[in-house]
C-alpha positions as CSV (number, residue, x, y, z in Angstrom):
1,M,0.0,0.2,0.0
2,L,3.1,2.5,0.7
3,K,4.6,1.7,-2.1
4,K,1.9,2.5,-4.4
5,T,1.2,6.0,-2.3
6,I,4.6,6.6,-3.2
7,A,4.4,5.6,-6.8
8,A,1.1,7.5,-7.2
9,L,2.6,10.4,-5.5
10,A,5.4,10.4,-7.8
11,L,3.5,9.8,-10.8
12,G,1.4,13.0,-9.8
13,S,4.3,15.3,-9.4
14,A,6.3,14.2,-12.5
15,L,2.4,15.1,-14.4
16,F,2.3,18.5,-12.4
17,A,6.4,19.1,-13.3
18,A,5.7,18.2,-17.1
19,G,2.5,20.5,-16.8
20,Q,4.2,23.3,-15.5
21,A,6.8,23.2,-18.1
22,M,4.7,23.6,-21.1
23,A,4.5,27.2,-20.4
24,A,7.1,29.3,-21.0
25,D,8.8,32.8,-21.0
26,Y,10.6,34.1,-24.1
27,K,12.7,37.2,-24.5
28,I,12.6,38.8,-28.0
29,D,16.3,38.1,-29.6
30,K,16.7,41.7,-31.0
31,E,20.5,41.5,-30.4
32,G,20.6,38.8,-32.7
33,Q,18.8,40.6,-35.4
34,H,15.8,38.0,-35.1
35,A,13.0,40.3,-35.0
36,F,11.6,42.8,-36.6
37,I,8.9,45.4,-36.9
38,E,7.8,46.7,-39.9
39,F,5.3,48.7,-41.5
40,R,4.0,49.4,-44.5
41,I,1.8,52.2,-46.3
42,K,0.0,53.3,-49.8
43,H,1.8,56.0,-51.2
44,L,-0.6,58.1,-53.1
45,G,-2.4,54.8,-54.1
46,Y,0.5,53.6,-56.5
47,S,3.1,52.3,-54.6
48,W,4.2,51.2,-51.2
49,V,6.0,53.1,-48.5
50,Y,7.9,50.8,-46.2
51,G,9.6,51.3,-42.8
52,R,10.6,49.8,-39.5
53,F,11.4,50.4,-36.2
54,D,14.9,49.7,-35.2
55,D,15.0,50.0,-31.4
56,F,12.4,48.0,-29.4
57,D,12.4,45.0,-26.4
58,G,9.8,42.8,-25.8
59,A,8.9,39.3,-24.1
60,F,6.5,36.6,-24.5
61,T,4.9,33.6,-22.6
62,Y,4.0,30.5,-24.9
63,D,2.1,27.7,-23.8
64,E,1.1,25.3,-26.5
65,K,-1.2,23.4,-24.2
66,N,-2.9,26.5,-22.9
67,P,-3.1,29.2,-24.8
68,A,-5.3,31.3,-22.2
69,A,-2.0,31.8,-20.6
70,D,-0.1,33.2,-23.2
71,K,1.3,36.6,-23.2
72,V,2.8,39.0,-25.4
73,K,4.5,42.7,-24.3
74,V,6.4,45.2,-26.7
75,T,7.9,48.5,-26.2
76,I,8.8,50.5,-29.3
77,N,11.1,53.8,-29.1
78,T,9.2,55.4,-31.9
79,S,12.0,57.6,-32.4
80,S,13.8,54.8,-34.1
81,V,11.5,54.7,-37.0
82,N,13.4,54.4,-40.2
83,T,12.0,54.3,-43.9
84,N,15.5,54.6,-45.6
85,H,14.9,58.8,-46.0
86,A,16.2,61.0,-43.3
87,E,13.7,64.2,-44.0
88,R,10.7,61.7,-44.2
89,D,12.0,59.9,-41.2
90,K,11.9,63.5,-39.7
91,H,8.6,64.3,-40.5
92,L,7.3,61.0,-39.0
93,R,8.8,62.0,-35.3
94,S,7.0,65.2,-35.8
95,P,4.0,66.3,-34.2
96,D,1.9,65.4,-37.4
97,F,2.6,62.0,-37.0
98,L,4.2,60.1,-33.9
99,N,5.1,63.2,-31.9
100,V,8.0,61.3,-30.6
101,G,8.9,64.1,-28.4
102,K,5.7,63.7,-26.5
103,N,5.3,59.9,-26.6
104,P,8.6,58.4,-27.1
105,T,7.4,54.8,-26.5
106,A,4.3,52.7,-28.0
107,T,3.6,49.5,-26.6
108,F,1.5,46.5,-27.1
109,E,0.2,44.0,-24.2
110,S,-1.9,41.2,-24.9
111,T,-5.2,40.9,-23.2
112,G,-5.8,37.5,-24.8
113,V,-5.2,34.8,-26.9
114,K,-7.2,32.4,-29.3
115,V,-5.5,29.3,-31.1
116,E,-6.4,27.2,-34.1
117,G,-3.6,24.9,-35.3
118,K,-0.9,27.3,-36.1
119,Q,-3.0,30.4,-36.2
120,A,-3.9,32.7,-33.6
121,E,-5.9,35.8,-32.5
122,I,-3.5,38.2,-30.3
123,A,-6.0,40.6,-28.7
124,G,-4.3,43.6,-27.0
125,N,-3.9,47.1,-26.3
126,L,-2.0,49.2,-28.5
127,T,-0.5,52.6,-27.2
128,L,0.6,54.8,-29.8
129,N,0.6,58.5,-30.3
130,G,-0.7,58.9,-26.8
131,V,-3.7,56.9,-27.5
132,T,-4.2,53.4,-26.2
133,K,-6.6,51.4,-28.2
134,P,-7.7,47.6,-28.9
135,V,-6.4,46.0,-31.6
136,T,-5.9,42.1,-33.0
137,L,-3.0,40.4,-34.3
138,K,-3.1,37.8,-36.7
139,A,-0.4,35.5,-35.7
140,E,1.0,32.2,-36.6
141,L,3.6,30.2,-35.1
142,I,6.7,29.4,-37.6
143,G,8.8,27.2,-35.6
144,Q,10.2,26.4,-32.4
145,G,12.9,24.0,-31.0
146,D,16.7,24.0,-29.8
147,D,19.3,26.3,-31.0
148,P,23.0,25.4,-31.7
149,W,23.8,27.2,-28.5
150,G,22.2,25.2,-26.2
151,G,19.0,27.2,-25.7
152,Y,15.1,26.8,-27.1
153,R,13.6,29.2,-29.2
154,A,10.7,29.9,-30.7
155,G,8.9,32.4,-33.5
156,F,6.0,34.1,-34.6
157,L,4.8,36.2,-37.4
158,G,1.9,38.7,-36.4
159,T,0.1,41.4,-38.5
160,T,-2.6,44.0,-38.3
161,T,-4.0,46.7,-40.0
162,L,-4.2,50.3,-38.1
163,K,-6.3,53.4,-39.2
164,L,-4.3,56.5,-38.8
165,K,-7.3,58.6,-37.1
166,D,-7.9,55.9,-34.5
167,F,-4.5,56.9,-32.8
168,N,-4.8,61.0,-33.1
169,I,-2.6,61.0,-36.4
170,Q,-4.7,63.4,-38.4
171,R,-2.3,64.2,-41.3
172,D,-4.4,63.6,-44.0
173,L,-2.1,61.6,-47.0
174,G,-5.2,61.1,-49.4
175,P,-7.8,58.2,-49.5
176,A,-5.4,55.6,-50.2
177,S,-3.4,56.0,-47.1
178,Q,-5.7,56.1,-44.1
179,E,-4.2,52.8,-42.9
180,V,-1.0,51.3,-42.0
181,E,-0.1,47.6,-42.1
182,L,2.2,46.6,-38.9
183,T,4.0,43.5,-38.9
184,L,5.8,41.9,-35.8
185,S,7.8,39.0,-36.6
186,V,9.8,37.7,-33.6
187,E,12.2,34.9,-32.3
188,G,12.4,34.5,-28.4
189,V,14.8,32.9,-26.8
190,R,13.1,30.8,-23.4
191,Q,14.4,31.6,-20.5
């Protein structure tokens, strides 16, 4: 009887530990250039202007078995906006757009995750230009596994479309340029 009780306790402890191991915290690997925050917006309806934020940081919790435990938090230095055109970048930092003097950071913090297969919807609050609004990222798991340095990594791609006026960006860029497409491509290192 004692042997069965000890065996049951050991099995219960092992199962509990295995369940706990599923949820993991990841730091976004921006140092290794394995994470990007990019955007594009139509230029007069004839082409696209592409840009990125060069300075950001973040982390996420990923639990493959329990998506309700998943979390994401990203902080962006808005003055790091880069479209490969110095004058345009200066204008984007101005009060006409990002107003980086008053709003030096933008943040996204998740409030819930729904998963179906490799696809997910990550609901959260985006604070940009001093305005906080709920947004939803369409996300997908790119892959996960061991890396050559003894770590474990997971990578995701998330996209959303934002209306500029929702974030108090009043500059009228014409009817084809009222929205910006935002892409977060992140690889995280398990902590």
